[in-house]
ZAMISE-958813 format. One record per residue (C-alpha): x, y, z; residue in three letters. Coordinates in steps of 0.25 Angstrom, whole numbers, padded with zeros to 4 digits, always signed. Example, Ala and Ser with C-alpha at 12.3 -4.5 7.8 and 13.67 -1.06 7.14 Angstrom:
<sites>
+0049-0018+0031Ala +0055-0004+0029Ser 
</sites>
This chain:
<sites>
-0593+0080-0141Unk -0581+0086-0135Unk -0575+0080-0122Unk -0566+0088-0111Unk -0558+0080-0102Unk -0550+0087-0091Unk -0539+0079-0086Unk -0528+0084-0077Unk -0517+0074-0085Unk -0519+0067-0097Unk -0512+0053-0096Unk -0514+0039-0099Unk -0511+0034-0086Unk -0519+0036-0073Unk -0534+0033-0070Unk -0541+0045-0074Unk -0531+0050-0084Unk -0531+0036-0091Unk -0546+0037-0092Unk -0546+0050-0099Unk -0536+0046-0108Unk -0544+0033-0112Unk -0557+0039-0112Unk -0553+0051-0121Unk -0547+0041-0132Unk -0561+0035-0132Unk -0569+0048-0132Unk -0562+0051-0145Unk -0568+0039-0152Unk -0582+0042-0148Unk -0590+0048-0160Unk -0596+0059-0151Unk -0583+0065-0147Unk -0577+0076-0154Unk -0565+0080-0145Unk -0559+0076-0132Unk -0552+0088-0124Unk -0543+0084-0113Unk -0539+0096-0103Unk -0527+0092-0096Unk -0515+0097-0090Unk -0505+0086-0093Unk -0503+0076-0103Unk -0495+0063-0101Unk -0488+0063-0115Unk -0482+0049-0112Unk -0494+0042-0109Unk -0505+0049-0119Unk -0504+0046-0134Unk -0502+0057-0144Unk -0513+0051-0151Unk -0522+0054-0139Unk -0518+0068-0138Unk -0520+0071-0153Unk -0534+0066-0152Unk -0539+0074-0139Unk -0539+0089-0137Unk -0529+0092-0126Unk -0531+0105-0118Unk -0519+0108-0108Unk -0521+0115-0094Unk -0510+0122-0087Unk -0515+0118-0073Unk -0511+0104-0068Unk -0515+0096-0056Unk -0526+0101-0046Unk -0526+0114-0054Unk -0531+0106-0066Unk -0545+0105-0061Unk -0547+0120-0063Unk -0541+0123-0076Unk -0546+0110-0082Unk -0560+0113-0078Unk -0559+0127-0084Unk -0553+0123-0096Unk -0563+0112-0099Unk -0575+0121-0097Unk -0569+0131-0106Unk -0567+0120-0116Unk -0582+0115-0115Unk -0587+0129-0119Unk -0579+0129-0132Unk -0583+0115-0136Unk -0596+0109-0141Unk -0602+0097-0134Unk -0590+0096-0125Unk -0591+0088-0111Unk -0581+0090-0100Unk -0577+0076-0095Unk -0572+0077-0081Unk -0563+0067-0074Unk -0568+0069-0059Unk -0557+0078-0052Unk -0550+0083-0064Unk -0559+0096-0067Unk -0571+0103-0061Unk -0584+0101-0068Unk -0587+0092-0082Unk -0599+0088-0089Unk -0595+0073-0086Unk -0587+0069-0074Unk -0581+0055-0072Unk -0578+0050-0058Unk -0565+0041-0058Unk -0566+0040-0042Unk -0576+0046-0033Unk -0567+0055-0024Unk -0576+0055-0012Unk -0579+0039-0013Unk -0564+0036-0013Unk -0563+0045+0000Unk -0574+0038+0007Unk -0570+0024+0002Unk -0556+0024+0004Unk -0557+0030+0019Unk -0566+0023+0029Unk -0565+0031+0041Unk -0575+0043+0041Unk -0565+0053+0047Unk -0555+0049+0036Unk -0565+0051+0025Unk -0569+0064+0031Unk -0555+0069+0032Unk -0552+0066+0017Unk -0565+0072+0013Unk -0561+0086+0019Unk -0547+0085+0014Unk -0546+0096+0003Unk -0542+0088-0009Unk -0552+0077-0007Unk -0563+0088-0004Unk -0560+0095-0016Unk -0559+0082-0025Unk -0574+0078-0019Unk -0579+0092-0022Unk -0574+0092-0036Unk -0580+0078-0038Unk -0594+0082-0032Unk -0594+0096-0041Unk -0590+0088-0054Unk -0599+0077-0054Unk -0611+0086-0049Unk -0608+0096-0059Unk -0606+0086-0071Unk -0616+0082-0080Unk -0613+0067-0078Unk -0603+0059-0070Unk -0596+0047-0075Unk -0592+0036-0065Unk -0581+0025-0069Unk -0589+0015-0061Unk -0602+0013-0053Unk -0593+0014-0041Unk -0590+0028-0044Unk -0604+0031-0049Unk -0609+0026-0035Unk -0597+0035-0028Unk -0603+0048-0036Unk -0617+0045-0032Unk -0612+0043-0017Unk -0602+0053-0015Unk -0603+0064-0025Unk -0619+0064-0026Unk -0621+0062-0040Unk -0634+0055-0045Unk -0632+0042-0051Unk -0639+0047-0064Unk -0628+0057-0067Unk -0617+0047-0066Unk -0614+0037-0077Unk -0603+0025-0074Unk -0594+0023-0086Unk -0583+0012-0084Unk -0569+0015-0088Unk -0562+0007-0099Unk -0550+0000-0103Unk -0540-0002-0114Unk -0539-0016-0115Unk -0528-0016-0126Unk -0519-0008-0117Unk -0522-0017-0105Unk -0521-0031-0109Unk -0512-0042-0103Unk -0497-0042-0108Unk -0490-0054-0106Unk -0477-0048-0110Unk -0478-0037-0099Unk -0482-0048-0089Unk -0469-0055-0091Unk -0460-0043-0092Unk -0465-0036-0078Unk -0466-0050-0071Unk -0451-0052-0075Unk -0447-0038-0072Unk -0454-0038-0057Unk -0450-0052-0056Unk -0463-0058-0054Unk -0461-0071-0060Unk -0474-0079-0059Unk -0479-0072-0046Unk -0494-0069-0045Unk -0494-0054-0048Unk -0504-0044-0043Unk -0504-0030-0046Unk -0510-0017-0040Unk -0511-0004-0049Unk -0514+0008-0041Unk -0510+0023-0038Unk -0516+0023-0025Unk -0512+0011-0017Unk -0521+0014-0005Unk -0534+0015-0013Unk -0530+0002-0021Unk -0529-0005-0008Unk -0513-0009-0010Unk -0513-0012+0005Unk -0524-0023+0005Unk -0516-0029-0007Unk -0504-0029+0001Unk -0511-0036+0013Unk -0518-0046+0003Unk -0504-0050-0002Unk -0499-0052+0012Unk -0509-0063+0014Unk -0504-0069+0001Unk -0489-0067+0004Unk -0486-0082+0002Unk -0492-0080-0013Unk -0482-0078-0024Unk -0488-0064-0028Unk -0484-0050-0030Unk -0491-0037-0030Unk -0487-0026-0041Unk -0491-0013-0037Unk -0492-0002-0048Unk -0494+0013-0045Unk -0489+0026-0040Unk -0493+0026-0026Unk -0483+0026-0015Unk -0480+0011-0011Unk -0472+0014+0002Unk -0482+0010+0012Unk -0487-0002+0004Unk -0473-0007+0003Unk -0472-0006+0018Unk -0484-0013+0020Unk -0480-0024+0010Unk -0468-0025+0018Unk -0475-0026+0031Unk -0483-0037+0025Unk -0472-0044+0020Unk -0476-0044+0005Unk -0466-0033+0000Unk -0460-0043-0010Unk -0474-0046-0016Unk -0476-0031-0019Unk -0471-0023-0031Unk -0473-0008-0032Unk -0472-0004-0047Unk -0475+0011-0045Unk -0482+0018-0057Unk -0482+0010-0070Unk -0487+0014-0084Unk -0490+0001-0091Unk -0498-0005-0080Unk -0504-0015-0090Unk -0491-0022-0090Unk -0491-0024-0075Unk -0505-0029-0076Unk -0501-0039-0085Unk -0490-0043-0076Unk -0501-0046-0064Unk -0509-0058-0061Unk -0519-0050-0052Unk -0524-0035-0050Unk -0526-0032-0036Unk -0535-0020-0033Unk -0542-0020-0020Unk -0545-0004-0022Unk -0552+0003-0011Unk -0559+0013-0021Unk -0558+0011-0036Unk -0567+0018-0045Unk -0564+0010-0059Unk -0549+0010-0059Unk -0545+0007-0073Unk -0533-0001-0069Unk -0543-0012-0065Unk -0548-0012-0079Unk -0535-0011-0085Unk -0530-0024-0076Unk -0543-0032-0081Unk -0540-0029-0095Unk -0526-0035-0094Unk -0534-0046-0088Unk -0527-0045-0074Unk -0537-0052-0062Unk -0541-0040-0053Unk -0544-0041-0038Unk -0551-0028-0035Unk -0562-0022-0025Unk -0576-0024-0027Unk -0586-0013-0033Unk -0588-0006-0020Unk -0574-0002-0021Unk -0570-0002-0035Unk -0578+0002-0047Unk -0571-0007-0057Unk -0576-0020-0049Unk -0589-0016-0056Unk -0584-0023-0068Unk -0578-0035-0060Unk -0585-0048-0057Unk -0577-0055-0045Unk -0569-0067-0049Unk -0574-0065-0064Unk -0565-0053-0069Unk -0559-0049-0057Unk -0559-0051-0041Unk -0567-0042-0032Unk -0564-0040-0017Unk -0574-0035-0007Unk -0565-0028+0002Unk -0553-0022-0004Unk -0546-0020+0010Unk -0548-0035+0014Unk -0534-0041+0011Unk -0538-0055+0013Unk -0549-0054+0003Unk -0539-0047-0007Unk -0529-0059-0003Unk -0540-0069-0006Unk -0542-0063-0020Unk -0528-0063-0024Unk -0526-0077-0019Unk -0538-0081-0027Unk -0532-0076-0040Unk -0518-0081-0035Unk -0523-0095-0034Unk -0531-0095-0047Unk -0525-0092-0061Unk -0538-0097-0067Unk -0546-0086-0061Unk -0535-0076-0063Unk -0537-0079-0078Unk -0552-0080-0078Unk -0553-0066-0072Unk -0542-0061-0081Unk -0550-0064-0093Unk -0563-0059-0088Unk -0556-0046-0084Unk -0551-0044-0098Unk -0565-0046-0103Unk -0571-0036-0093Unk -0561-0025-0097Unk -0564-0026-0111Unk -0578-0021-0108Unk -0572-0008-0103Unk -0567+0000-0115Unk -0563+0015-0114Unk -0571+0017-0127Unk -0584+0012-0120Unk -0580+0021-0108Unk -0579+0033-0116Unk -0591+0031-0125Unk -0600+0029-0112Unk -0594+0043-0107Unk -0597+0049-0120Unk -0611+0045-0118Unk -0611+0053-0105Unk -0605+0065-0112Unk -0616+0065-0123Unk -0627+0064-0112Unk -0620+0077-0105Unk -0620+0084-0118Unk -0635+0082-0120Unk -0638+0089-0108Unk 
</sites>
């Protein structure tokens, strides 16, 4: 079997990009796979190991950004005609068509769930970039032989918003590299020393979309707990200006540290006591699984809002909140962990056990089964 994967940029960081990197490594370990062809316009040579590049077949395109969708589609289809037993594995939104399309986040579902007013939903839907994105999503999944959802939440979204029959969708959870994401006491001490955190209760949010990850509610929750000796680390490349202003308005600016974009996020997880993640829409964010692998207790939205909540049992291996916009509920959950080190320790141990169940090889092998089904048709 030959696998063709178009991806705009090949790199080890990011959501979809990291997924492609990890899954490709494991595809190459499967006995049914001959070669993996990656069609890309750009490669991050700093993050991608040479060993990886030597094992895959790289096909470079000239077009970048939005234009990659067109050239990437053409190159993938031409390549498939040349190869025997080839499957085009499309990351939704990257190219058009594909034998198997994986949905990392349902575009229309996010529009409807993040915008409560009907008029606002309508305006966003007819806005050209959103309309095109949905049209591509609808075309890709209805054209594909099989669709893969990274959580049951995404599967439900595809059924509801993209009108895909349940029988055509296979849920395959993402994996984690537990060796890479494990607690590092040395990093914990260094980061706490550098940031002058001493013995404070440290929370962390990792996100590139502060609005969708609901930073505003976290700030409000901290303002309720402003007398507690705690601090929030915010890692991500979103613009912090209005959130700094809000923190200042709430009188908690001294409790918030904006880190910007950081490379070794596992070190910052090691420095934290709790990962606060009241997302308004979360498919199956890898960052949650990564924090669990390190053993950081997580507070996150329930399965209505967050796909990864499907693997979390409340107060066992994490903490779930019913309403991610309820700052009082979030404050109570934070205070519960703040006051109870033994509960944090129990959740930490169970979170590590849970994370070990989700390996990239298991994810890759389950996707290969889907490929093999498609090749038989």
